[in-house]
PyMOL CGO cylinders between C-alpha atoms (Angstrom):
from pymol import cmd
from pymol.cgo import CYLINDER

trace = [
    CYLINDER, -14.86, 68.51, 85.60, -14.83, 66.01, 82.77, 0.3, 1, 1, 1, 1, 1, 1,
    CYLINDER, -14.83, 66.01, 82.77, -12.10, 63.37, 82.48, 0.3, 1, 1, 1, 1, 1, 1,
    CYLINDER, -12.10, 63.37, 82.48, -9.88, 63.36, 79.46, 0.3, 1, 1, 1, 1, 1, 1,
    CYLINDER, -9.88, 63.36, 79.46, -10.71, 60.42, 77.16, 0.3, 1, 1, 1, 1, 1, 1,
    CYLINDER, -10.71, 60.42, 77.16, -7.28, 58.81, 77.71, 0.3, 1, 1, 1, 1, 1, 1,
    CYLINDER, -7.28, 58.81, 77.71, -7.43, 58.79, 81.56, 0.3, 1, 1, 1, 1, 1, 1,
    CYLINDER, -7.43, 58.79, 81.56, -9.45, 55.53, 81.86, 0.3, 1, 1, 1, 1, 1, 1,
    CYLINDER, -9.45, 55.53, 81.86, -7.10, 53.81, 79.40, 0.3, 1, 1, 1, 1, 1, 1,
    CYLINDER, -7.10, 53.81, 79.40, -3.98, 54.89, 81.34, 0.3, 1, 1, 1, 1, 1, 1,
    CYLINDER, -3.98, 54.89, 81.34, -5.64, 53.85, 84.61, 0.3, 1, 1, 1, 1, 1, 1,
    CYLINDER, -5.64, 53.85, 84.61, -6.35, 50.36, 83.25, 0.3, 1, 1, 1, 1, 1, 1,
    CYLINDER, -6.35, 50.36, 83.25, -2.76, 50.01, 82.04, 0.3, 1, 1, 1, 1, 1, 1,
    CYLINDER, -2.76, 50.01, 82.04, -1.46, 51.09, 85.45, 0.3, 1, 1, 1, 1, 1, 1,
    CYLINDER, -1.46, 51.09, 85.45, -3.67, 48.57, 87.26, 0.3, 1, 1, 1, 1, 1, 1,
    CYLINDER, -3.67, 48.57, 87.26, -2.64, 45.74, 84.92, 0.3, 1, 1, 1, 1, 1, 1,
    CYLINDER, -2.64, 45.74, 84.92, 1.03, 46.64, 85.41, 0.3, 1, 1, 1, 1, 1, 1,
    CYLINDER, 1.03, 46.64, 85.41, 0.68, 46.65, 89.21, 0.3, 1, 1, 1, 1, 1, 1,
    CYLINDER, 0.68, 46.65, 89.21, -1.10, 43.29, 89.24, 0.3, 1, 1, 1, 1, 1, 1,
    CYLINDER, -1.10, 43.29, 89.24, 1.43, 41.69, 86.90, 0.3, 1, 1, 1, 1, 1, 1,
    CYLINDER, 1.43, 41.69, 86.90, 4.50, 43.11, 88.62, 0.3, 1, 1, 1, 1, 1, 1,
    CYLINDER, 4.50, 43.11, 88.62, 3.31, 41.89, 92.02, 0.3, 1, 1, 1, 1, 1, 1,
    CYLINDER, 3.31, 41.89, 92.02, 2.65, 38.43, 90.58, 0.3, 1, 1, 1, 1, 1, 1,
    CYLINDER, 2.65, 38.43, 90.58, 6.25, 37.98, 89.37, 0.3, 1, 1, 1, 1, 1, 1,
    CYLINDER, 6.25, 37.98, 89.37, 8.03, 35.85, 91.93, 0.3, 1, 1, 1, 1, 1, 1,
    CYLINDER, 8.03, 35.85, 91.93, 11.64, 36.87, 92.57, 0.3, 1, 1, 1, 1, 1, 1,
    CYLINDER, 11.64, 36.87, 92.57, 14.14, 34.22, 91.54, 0.3, 1, 1, 1, 1, 1, 1,
    CYLINDER, 14.14, 34.22, 91.54, 16.06, 32.31, 94.18, 0.3, 1, 1, 1, 1, 1, 1,
    CYLINDER, 16.06, 32.31, 94.18, 18.82, 29.70, 94.15, 0.3, 1, 1, 1, 1, 1, 1,
    CYLINDER, 18.82, 29.70, 94.15, 16.25, 26.88, 93.94, 0.3, 1, 1, 1, 1, 1, 1,
    CYLINDER, 16.25, 26.88, 93.94, 15.26, 28.19, 90.48, 0.3, 1, 1, 1, 1, 1, 1,
    CYLINDER, 15.26, 28.19, 90.48, 18.76, 27.80, 89.01, 0.3, 1, 1, 1, 1, 1, 1,
    CYLINDER, 18.76, 27.80, 89.01, 18.36, 24.26, 87.68, 0.3, 1, 1, 1, 1, 1, 1,
    CYLINDER, 18.36, 24.26, 87.68, 15.01, 25.18, 86.09, 0.3, 1, 1, 1, 1, 1, 1,
    CYLINDER, 15.01, 25.18, 86.09, 16.54, 28.19, 84.37, 0.3, 1, 1, 1, 1, 1, 1,
    CYLINDER, 16.54, 28.19, 84.37, 19.53, 26.15, 83.15, 0.3, 1, 1, 1, 1, 1, 1,
    CYLINDER, 19.53, 26.15, 83.15, 17.16, 23.53, 81.72, 0.3, 1, 1, 1, 1, 1, 1,
    CYLINDER, 17.16, 23.53, 81.72, 15.26, 26.27, 79.88, 0.3, 1, 1, 1, 1, 1, 1,
    CYLINDER, 15.26, 26.27, 79.88, 18.47, 27.63, 78.34, 0.3, 1, 1, 1, 1, 1, 1,
    CYLINDER, 18.47, 27.63, 78.34, 19.57, 24.12, 77.31, 0.3, 1, 1, 1, 1, 1, 1,
    CYLINDER, 19.57, 24.12, 77.31, 16.16, 23.52, 75.70, 0.3, 1, 1, 1, 1, 1, 1,
    CYLINDER, 16.16, 23.52, 75.70, 16.35, 26.86, 73.86, 0.3, 1, 1, 1, 1, 1, 1,
    CYLINDER, 16.35, 26.86, 73.86, 19.69, 25.86, 72.28, 0.3, 1, 1, 1, 1, 1, 1,
    CYLINDER, 19.69, 25.86, 72.28, 19.41, 22.09, 71.63, 0.3, 1, 1, 1, 1, 1, 1,
    CYLINDER, 19.41, 22.09, 71.63, 22.13, 22.19, 68.96, 0.3, 1, 1, 1, 1, 1, 1,
    CYLINDER, 22.13, 22.19, 68.96, 24.75, 23.50, 71.42, 0.3, 1, 1, 1, 1, 1, 1,
    CYLINDER, 24.75, 23.50, 71.42, 26.80, 20.75, 73.06, 0.3, 1, 1, 1, 1, 1, 1,
    CYLINDER, 26.80, 20.75, 73.06, 26.78, 21.06, 76.83, 0.3, 1, 1, 1, 1, 1, 1,
    CYLINDER, 26.78, 21.06, 76.83, 29.80, 20.45, 79.04, 0.3, 1, 1, 1, 1, 1, 1,
    CYLINDER, 29.80, 20.45, 79.04, 29.00, 19.32, 82.55, 0.3, 1, 1, 1, 1, 1, 1,
    CYLINDER, 29.00, 19.32, 82.55, 31.12, 21.34, 85.01, 0.3, 1, 1, 1, 1, 1, 1,
    CYLINDER, 31.12, 21.34, 85.01, 32.37, 18.13, 86.62, 0.3, 1, 1, 1, 1, 1, 1,
    CYLINDER, 32.37, 18.13, 86.62, 34.17, 17.30, 83.34, 0.3, 1, 1, 1, 1, 1, 1,
    CYLINDER, 34.17, 17.30, 83.34, 36.58, 20.23, 83.60, 0.3, 1, 1, 1, 1, 1, 1,
    CYLINDER, 36.58, 20.23, 83.60, 40.01, 19.16, 84.72, 0.3, 1, 1, 1, 1, 1, 1,
    CYLINDER, 40.01, 19.16, 84.72, 39.48, 15.47, 84.04, 0.3, 1, 1, 1, 1, 1, 1,
    CYLINDER, 39.48, 15.47, 84.04, 42.30, 13.71, 82.29, 0.3, 1, 1, 1, 1, 1, 1,
    CYLINDER, 42.30, 13.71, 82.29, 40.01, 12.26, 79.58, 0.3, 1, 1, 1, 1, 1, 1,
    CYLINDER, 40.01, 12.26, 79.58, 38.66, 15.68, 78.62, 0.3, 1, 1, 1, 1, 1, 1,
    CYLINDER, 38.66, 15.68, 78.62, 40.20, 16.90, 75.35, 0.3, 1, 1, 1, 1, 1, 1,
    CYLINDER, 40.20, 16.90, 75.35, 42.39, 19.99, 75.30, 0.3, 1, 1, 1, 1, 1, 1,
    CYLINDER, 42.39, 19.99, 75.30, 40.13, 22.96, 75.82, 0.3, 1, 1, 1, 1, 1, 1,
    CYLINDER, 40.13, 22.96, 75.82, 40.16, 26.70, 76.25, 0.3, 1, 1, 1, 1, 1, 1,
    CYLINDER, 40.16, 26.70, 76.25, 37.74, 28.26, 78.72, 0.3, 1, 1, 1, 1, 1, 1,
    CYLINDER, 37.74, 28.26, 78.72, 36.07, 31.38, 77.38, 0.3, 1, 1, 1, 1, 1, 1,
    CYLINDER, 36.07, 31.38, 77.38, 34.19, 33.78, 79.66, 0.3, 1, 1, 1, 1, 1, 1,
    CYLINDER, 34.19, 33.78, 79.66, 31.74, 35.76, 77.52, 0.3, 1, 1, 1, 1, 1, 1,
    CYLINDER, 31.74, 35.76, 77.52, 30.50, 38.02, 80.32, 0.3, 1, 1, 1, 1, 1, 1,
    CYLINDER, 30.50, 38.02, 80.32, 31.17, 41.74, 80.61, 0.3, 1, 1, 1, 1, 1, 1,
    CYLINDER, 31.17, 41.74, 80.61, 34.42, 43.14, 81.94, 0.3, 1, 1, 1, 1, 1, 1,
    CYLINDER, 34.42, 43.14, 81.94, 32.75, 44.19, 85.21, 0.3, 1, 1, 1, 1, 1, 1,
    CYLINDER, 32.75, 44.19, 85.21, 31.50, 40.62, 85.72, 0.3, 1, 1, 1, 1, 1, 1,
    CYLINDER, 31.50, 40.62, 85.72, 34.94, 39.19, 84.85, 0.3, 1, 1, 1, 1, 1, 1,
    CYLINDER, 34.94, 39.19, 84.85, 36.74, 41.46, 87.32, 0.3, 1, 1, 1, 1, 1, 1,
    CYLINDER, 36.74, 41.46, 87.32, 34.74, 40.15, 90.27, 0.3, 1, 1, 1, 1, 1, 1,
    CYLINDER, 34.74, 40.15, 90.27, 35.32, 36.48, 89.43, 0.3, 1, 1, 1, 1, 1, 1,
    CYLINDER, 35.32, 36.48, 89.43, 36.03, 34.02, 86.68, 0.3, 1, 1, 1, 1, 1, 1,
    CYLINDER, 36.03, 34.02, 86.68, 37.29, 30.48, 86.32, 0.3, 1, 1, 1, 1, 1, 1,
    CYLINDER, 37.29, 30.48, 86.32, 41.07, 30.11, 86.52, 0.3, 1, 1, 1, 1, 1, 1,
    CYLINDER, 41.07, 30.11, 86.52, 42.73, 29.96, 83.08, 0.3, 1, 1, 1, 1, 1, 1,
    CYLINDER, 42.73, 29.96, 83.08, 39.65, 31.46, 81.42, 0.3, 1, 1, 1, 1, 1, 1,
    CYLINDER, 39.65, 31.46, 81.42, 40.04, 34.09, 78.73, 0.3, 1, 1, 1, 1, 1, 1,
    CYLINDER, 40.04, 34.09, 78.73, 37.45, 36.84, 78.39, 0.3, 1, 1, 1, 1, 1, 1,
    CYLINDER, 37.45, 36.84, 78.39, 36.13, 37.04, 74.85, 0.3, 1, 1, 1, 1, 1, 1,
    CYLINDER, 36.13, 37.04, 74.85, 32.64, 38.41, 74.29, 0.3, 1, 1, 1, 1, 1, 1,
    CYLINDER, 32.64, 38.41, 74.29, 32.64, 39.09, 70.54, 0.3, 1, 1, 1, 1, 1, 1,
    CYLINDER, 32.64, 39.09, 70.54, 31.88, 36.56, 67.83, 0.3, 1, 1, 1, 1, 1, 1,
    CYLINDER, 31.88, 36.56, 67.83, 34.62, 38.00, 65.58, 0.3, 1, 1, 1, 1, 1, 1,
    CYLINDER, 34.62, 38.00, 65.58, 37.25, 37.31, 68.23, 0.3, 1, 1, 1, 1, 1, 1,
    CYLINDER, 37.25, 37.31, 68.23, 35.97, 33.75, 68.74, 0.3, 1, 1, 1, 1, 1, 1,
    CYLINDER, 35.97, 33.75, 68.74, 36.14, 33.13, 65.00, 0.3, 1, 1, 1, 1, 1, 1,
    CYLINDER, 36.14, 33.13, 65.00, 39.74, 34.33, 64.96, 0.3, 1, 1, 1, 1, 1, 1,
    CYLINDER, 39.74, 34.33, 64.96, 40.59, 32.02, 67.87, 0.3, 1, 1, 1, 1, 1, 1,
    CYLINDER, 40.59, 32.02, 67.87, 39.12, 29.00, 66.10, 0.3, 1, 1, 1, 1, 1, 1,
    CYLINDER, 39.12, 29.00, 66.10, 41.28, 29.80, 63.05, 0.3, 1, 1, 1, 1, 1, 1,
    CYLINDER, 41.28, 29.80, 63.05, 44.43, 30.06, 65.19, 0.3, 1, 1, 1, 1, 1, 1,
    CYLINDER, 44.43, 30.06, 65.19, 43.65, 26.92, 67.22, 0.3, 1, 1, 1, 1, 1, 1,
    CYLINDER, 43.65, 26.92, 67.22, 41.36, 24.71, 65.11, 0.3, 1, 1, 1, 1, 1, 1,
    CYLINDER, 41.36, 24.71, 65.11, 41.93, 21.52, 67.16, 0.3, 1, 1, 1, 1, 1, 1,
    CYLINDER, 41.93, 21.52, 67.16, 41.11, 23.01, 70.54, 0.3, 1, 1, 1, 1, 1, 1,
    CYLINDER, 41.11, 23.01, 70.54, 37.66, 22.70, 72.11, 0.3, 1, 1, 1, 1, 1, 1,
    CYLINDER, 37.66, 22.70, 72.11, 36.26, 26.06, 73.19, 0.3, 1, 1, 1, 1, 1, 1,
    CYLINDER, 36.26, 26.06, 73.19, 34.12, 25.90, 76.33, 0.3, 1, 1, 1, 1, 1, 1,
    CYLINDER, 34.12, 25.90, 76.33, 32.12, 29.09, 76.65, 0.3, 1, 1, 1, 1, 1, 1,
    CYLINDER, 32.12, 29.09, 76.65, 30.39, 30.26, 79.81, 0.3, 1, 1, 1, 1, 1, 1,
    CYLINDER, 30.39, 30.26, 79.81, 28.48, 33.22, 81.19, 0.3, 1, 1, 1, 1, 1, 1,
    CYLINDER, 28.48, 33.22, 81.19, 26.21, 33.56, 84.24, 0.3, 1, 1, 1, 1, 1, 1,
    CYLINDER, 26.21, 33.56, 84.24, 23.73, 30.71, 83.57, 0.3, 1, 1, 1, 1, 1, 1,
    CYLINDER, 23.73, 30.71, 83.57, 24.42, 29.83, 79.93, 0.3, 1, 1, 1, 1, 1, 1,
    CYLINDER, 24.42, 29.83, 79.93, 22.15, 32.10, 77.89, 0.3, 1, 1, 1, 1, 1, 1,
    CYLINDER, 22.15, 32.10, 77.89, 24.77, 34.45, 76.45, 0.3, 1, 1, 1, 1, 1, 1,
    CYLINDER, 24.77, 34.45, 76.45, 27.37, 31.70, 76.04, 0.3, 1, 1, 1, 1, 1, 1,
    CYLINDER, 27.37, 31.70, 76.04, 24.88, 29.37, 74.32, 0.3, 1, 1, 1, 1, 1, 1,
    CYLINDER, 24.88, 29.37, 74.32, 23.86, 32.18, 71.98, 0.3, 1, 1, 1, 1, 1, 1,
    CYLINDER, 23.86, 32.18, 71.98, 27.52, 32.80, 71.06, 0.3, 1, 1, 1, 1, 1, 1,
    CYLINDER, 27.52, 32.80, 71.06, 28.26, 29.06, 70.78, 0.3, 1, 1, 1, 1, 1, 1,
    CYLINDER, 28.26, 29.06, 70.78, 25.34, 28.71, 68.37, 0.3, 1, 1, 1, 1, 1, 1,
    CYLINDER, 25.34, 28.71, 68.37, 26.45, 31.71, 66.31, 0.3, 1, 1, 1, 1, 1, 1,
    CYLINDER, 26.45, 31.71, 66.31, 30.03, 30.42, 66.20, 0.3, 1, 1, 1, 1, 1, 1,
    CYLINDER, 30.03, 30.42, 66.20, 28.86, 26.99, 65.05, 0.3, 1, 1, 1, 1, 1, 1,
    CYLINDER, 28.86, 26.99, 65.05, 26.81, 28.58, 62.29, 0.3, 1, 1, 1, 1, 1, 1,
    CYLINDER, 26.81, 28.58, 62.29, 29.70, 30.68, 60.99, 0.3, 1, 1, 1, 1, 1, 1,
    CYLINDER, 29.70, 30.68, 60.99, 32.46, 28.13, 61.60, 0.3, 1, 1, 1, 1, 1, 1,
    CYLINDER, 32.46, 28.13, 61.60, 30.86, 24.67, 61.26, 0.3, 1, 1, 1, 1, 1, 1,
    CYLINDER, 30.86, 24.67, 61.26, 34.14, 22.89, 62.00, 0.3, 1, 1, 1, 1, 1, 1,
    CYLINDER, 34.14, 22.89, 62.00, 34.68, 24.79, 65.25, 0.3, 1, 1, 1, 1, 1, 1,
    CYLINDER, 34.68, 24.79, 65.25, 34.69, 22.60, 68.32, 0.3, 1, 1, 1, 1, 1, 1,
    CYLINDER, 34.69, 22.60, 68.32, 32.58, 24.59, 70.77, 0.3, 1, 1, 1, 1, 1, 1,
    CYLINDER, 32.58, 24.59, 70.77, 30.63, 23.74, 73.90, 0.3, 1, 1, 1, 1, 1, 1,
    CYLINDER, 30.63, 23.74, 73.90, 28.70, 25.58, 76.59, 0.3, 1, 1, 1, 1, 1, 1,
    CYLINDER, 28.70, 25.58, 76.59, 29.53, 25.11, 80.28, 0.3, 1, 1, 1, 1, 1, 1,
    CYLINDER, 29.53, 25.11, 80.28, 26.18, 23.92, 81.62, 0.3, 1, 1, 1, 1, 1, 1,
    CYLINDER, 26.18, 23.92, 81.62, 24.79, 26.39, 84.14, 0.3, 1, 1, 1, 1, 1, 1,
    CYLINDER, 24.79, 26.39, 84.14, 27.64, 28.84, 83.68, 0.3, 1, 1, 1, 1, 1, 1,
    CYLINDER, 27.64, 28.84, 83.68, 29.54, 30.40, 86.55, 0.3, 1, 1, 1, 1, 1, 1,
    CYLINDER, 29.54, 30.40, 86.55, 26.42, 30.41, 88.76, 0.3, 1, 1, 1, 1, 1, 1,
    CYLINDER, 26.42, 30.41, 88.76, 26.33, 26.60, 88.78, 0.3, 1, 1, 1, 1, 1, 1,
    CYLINDER, 26.33, 26.60, 88.78, 30.12, 26.47, 89.05, 0.3, 1, 1, 1, 1, 1, 1,
    CYLINDER, 30.12, 26.47, 89.05, 30.01, 28.71, 92.13, 0.3, 1, 1, 1, 1, 1, 1,
    CYLINDER, 30.01, 28.71, 92.13, 27.25, 26.71, 93.82, 0.3, 1, 1, 1, 1, 1, 1,
    CYLINDER, 27.25, 26.71, 93.82, 29.32, 23.52, 93.45, 0.3, 1, 1, 1, 1, 1, 1,
    CYLINDER, 29.32, 23.52, 93.45, 32.37, 25.15, 95.07, 0.3, 1, 1, 1, 1, 1, 1,
    CYLINDER, 32.37, 25.15, 95.07, 34.31, 25.47, 91.84, 0.3, 1, 1, 1, 1, 1, 1,
    CYLINDER, 34.31, 25.47, 91.84, 37.52, 27.48, 92.03, 0.3, 1, 1, 1, 1, 1, 1,
    CYLINDER, 37.52, 27.48, 92.03, 37.27, 31.14, 90.99, 0.3, 1, 1, 1, 1, 1, 1,
    CYLINDER, 37.27, 31.14, 90.99, 39.62, 34.08, 90.94, 0.3, 1, 1, 1, 1, 1, 1,
    CYLINDER, 39.62, 34.08, 90.94, 39.31, 37.85, 90.60, 0.3, 1, 1, 1, 1, 1, 1,
    CYLINDER, 39.31, 37.85, 90.60, 40.97, 39.92, 87.89, 0.3, 1, 1, 1, 1, 1, 1,
    CYLINDER, 40.97, 39.92, 87.89, 43.98, 40.28, 90.22, 0.3, 1, 1, 1, 1, 1, 1,
    CYLINDER, 43.98, 40.28, 90.22, 44.31, 36.51, 90.65, 0.3, 1, 1, 1, 1, 1, 1,
    CYLINDER, 44.31, 36.51, 90.65, 42.97, 36.41, 94.20, 0.3, 1, 1, 1, 1, 1, 1,
    CYLINDER, 42.97, 36.41, 94.20, 40.77, 33.41, 95.04, 0.3, 1, 1, 1, 1, 1, 1,
    CYLINDER, 40.77, 33.41, 95.04, 37.14, 34.31, 95.64, 0.3, 1, 1, 1, 1, 1, 1,
    CYLINDER, 37.14, 34.31, 95.64, 33.77, 32.72, 96.32, 0.3, 1, 1, 1, 1, 1, 1,
    CYLINDER, 33.77, 32.72, 96.32, 31.76, 35.68, 95.03, 0.3, 1, 1, 1, 1, 1, 1,
    CYLINDER, 31.76, 35.68, 95.03, 30.10, 36.05, 91.63, 0.3, 1, 1, 1, 1, 1, 1,
    CYLINDER, 30.10, 36.05, 91.63, 28.80, 39.15, 89.89, 0.3, 1, 1, 1, 1, 1, 1,
    CYLINDER, 28.80, 39.15, 89.89, 24.99, 38.82, 90.05, 0.3, 1, 1, 1, 1, 1, 1,
    CYLINDER, 24.99, 38.82, 90.05, 24.42, 40.19, 86.50, 0.3, 1, 1, 1, 1, 1, 1,
    CYLINDER, 24.42, 40.19, 86.50, 21.49, 42.20, 87.89, 0.3, 1, 1, 1, 1, 1, 1,
    CYLINDER, 21.49, 42.20, 87.89, 19.18, 42.12, 90.91, 0.3, 1, 1, 1, 1, 1, 1,
    CYLINDER, 19.18, 42.12, 90.91, 16.71, 39.76, 89.22, 0.3, 1, 1, 1, 1, 1, 1,
    CYLINDER, 16.71, 39.76, 89.22, 19.15, 37.12, 87.94, 0.3, 1, 1, 1, 1, 1, 1,
    CYLINDER, 19.15, 37.12, 87.94, 21.38, 37.51, 90.99, 0.3, 1, 1, 1, 1, 1, 1,
    CYLINDER, 21.38, 37.51, 90.99, 18.61, 35.87, 92.99, 0.3, 1, 1, 1, 1, 1, 1,
    CYLINDER, 18.61, 35.87, 92.99, 19.70, 32.57, 91.44, 0.3, 1, 1, 1, 1, 1, 1,
    CYLINDER, 19.70, 32.57, 91.44, 22.90, 32.74, 93.49, 0.3, 1, 1, 1, 1, 1, 1,
    CYLINDER, 22.90, 32.74, 93.49, 22.96, 31.88, 97.18, 0.3, 1, 1, 1, 1, 1, 1,
    CYLINDER, 22.96, 31.88, 97.18, 23.41, 35.09, 99.19, 0.3, 1, 1, 1, 1, 1, 1,
    CYLINDER, 23.41, 35.09, 99.19, 26.89, 34.04, 100.37, 0.3, 1, 1, 1, 1, 1, 1,
    CYLINDER, 26.89, 34.04, 100.37, 28.07, 33.81, 96.72, 0.3, 1, 1, 1, 1, 1, 1,
    CYLINDER, 28.07, 33.81, 96.72, 26.49, 37.03, 95.43, 0.3, 1, 1, 1, 1, 1, 1,
    CYLINDER, 26.49, 37.03, 95.43, 28.82, 40.01, 95.10, 0.3, 1, 1, 1, 1, 1, 1,
    CYLINDER, 28.82, 40.01, 95.10, 27.66, 43.59, 95.08, 0.3, 1, 1, 1, 1, 1, 1,
    CYLINDER, 27.66, 43.59, 95.08, 27.78, 44.40, 91.38, 0.3, 1, 1, 1, 1, 1, 1,
    CYLINDER, 27.78, 44.40, 91.38, 29.51, 47.73, 91.98, 0.3, 1, 1, 1, 1, 1, 1,
    CYLINDER, 29.51, 47.73, 91.98, 32.13, 46.78, 94.54, 0.3, 1, 1, 1, 1, 1, 1,
    CYLINDER, 32.13, 46.78, 94.54, 32.64, 43.03, 94.25, 0.3, 1, 1, 1, 1, 1, 1,
    CYLINDER, 32.64, 43.03, 94.25, 31.98, 42.59, 97.97, 0.3, 1, 1, 1, 1, 1, 1,
    CYLINDER, 31.98, 42.59, 97.97, 29.13, 40.67, 99.65, 0.3, 1, 1, 1, 1, 1, 1,
]
cmd.load_cgo(trace, "trace")
């Protein structure tokens, strides 16, 4: 029996995929600061807000904006945060409240930095920042969080099984149920 001409090619692809997938190290909570630094480097024009600055008297009036999905928001978010994940809605907010600083956050800062950058490009006078490290960093520093019903929680939606590895196990919710 003669092999089809494509069989060796498919076999090589399968071997390469197996080798590469086994070489990818799962993320863990020790990787969080490295990932946050990578996001910050990818968006150097976005002003970062250190989580320790929230709530300080000298911090200007601000509005916290959670840009994550509704399922992520339901499990936990920062108190007083609004959930806005569309650029159009952020533009409208900056028109209604031009003097307020918008502090955007997501899981680690990638989605919020991307939206902060886009907002700055379309509304150059907008005062927008990214919460450094997002809700993952906030959760690991014992920041206050609530569920969509207003109940205090320590759990965070993991985004997915890969990125959820950045959260300590005792802070990682089951994405479907919101429980540990």
